[in-house]
C-alpha positions as MATLAB code, in Angstrom:
seq = 'MTGNEAIRQAVETGPGLGVVSIHTLELELETGRLAILDVEDFPIMRHWFVVQRKGKRLSPAALAFKDFVLNQAEQFIRLPGPIIPEKM';
ca = [
       3.486  -13.733   -9.828;
       4.316  -10.261  -10.559;
       1.094   -8.188  -10.341;
      -0.861   -7.361   -7.241;
      -4.136   -8.300   -8.867;
      -2.849  -11.788   -9.855;
      -1.487  -12.316   -6.323;
      -4.863  -11.181   -4.688;
      -6.889  -13.398   -6.952;
      -4.674  -16.479   -6.355;
      -4.970  -16.044   -2.551;
      -8.722  -15.339   -2.741;
      -9.521  -18.376   -4.835;
      -7.411  -21.023   -3.127;
      -5.797  -21.643    0.292;
      -2.760  -19.453    0.128;
      -0.873  -16.394    1.396;
       0.573  -13.469   -0.436;
       2.293  -10.247    0.125;
       0.762   -7.142   -1.548;
       0.289   -3.496   -0.717;
      -2.655   -2.876    1.691;
      -3.918   -0.309   -0.939;
      -4.894   -3.167   -3.252;
      -7.136   -4.979   -0.816;
      -9.656   -2.365    0.288;
     -12.786   -4.111   -0.840;
     -11.631   -7.464    0.120;
     -10.805   -6.312    3.714;
     -14.193   -4.543    4.036;
     -16.164   -7.525    2.974;
     -14.040  -10.158    4.915;
     -13.069  -12.116    1.893;
      -9.379  -11.595    2.874;
      -7.658  -10.968    6.209;
      -4.434   -9.444    7.299;
      -2.292  -11.800    9.432;
       0.084  -10.581   12.111;
       3.386  -11.827   10.723;
       6.794  -11.266   12.556;
       8.827   -8.516   10.907;
       5.965   -7.262    8.856;
       4.864   -4.810    7.492;
       7.682   -4.155    5.065;
       8.409   -0.583    5.297;
       9.037    1.166    2.004;
      10.576    4.623    1.550;
       9.215    6.813   -1.209;
      11.124    9.759   -2.565;
      10.105   12.944   -4.483;
      12.780   13.857   -7.214;
      13.094   16.465   -9.681;
      15.670   17.297  -12.439;
      18.249   19.719  -11.015;
      17.670   23.310  -12.348;
      14.041   22.284  -13.808;
      11.273   24.739  -13.025;
       8.198   22.911  -12.172;
       4.693   23.857  -13.568;
       2.247   25.279  -11.060;
       0.469   21.816  -11.131;
       3.581   19.914  -10.662;
       4.698   22.245   -7.802;
       1.309   21.903   -6.041;
       1.606   18.167   -6.336;
       5.089   18.208   -4.909;
       3.940   20.430   -1.999;
       1.012   18.162   -1.390;
       3.150   15.027   -1.150;
       5.666   16.712    1.095;
       3.220   18.240    3.322;
      -0.163   16.535    3.490;
      -0.031   13.095    2.110;
       0.546   11.397    5.420;
      -3.022   12.349    6.412;
      -4.303   10.274    3.598;
      -2.494    7.096    4.230;
      -4.821    4.393    5.187;
      -3.652    1.930    7.743;
      -4.875   -1.556    7.932;
      -7.890   -2.427    9.936;
      -8.037   -5.176   12.510;
      -5.252   -7.708   12.227;
      -5.870  -11.404   13.013;
      -3.558  -12.166   16.012;
      -1.847  -15.237   14.501;
       1.871  -15.512   14.526;
       3.385  -17.364   11.604;
];
């Protein structure tokens, strides 16, 4: 499966496991319909980059967004709640 929604639905409707971004599961985690398992070598860490074309002047909105991402976005990253202490 290639989409987070399809993976989430497959795990939710049957006995299964999936790997998706924590940000796609907020409601399911809050309601207890899905749980995060403590799996060795997880989470998979991703690196995000901000890029822009060399010599390109950014609009005020684009510049504000860039500044926000570089200086403040870490405050808004939601970390997972309780993790079920099962090793896989």
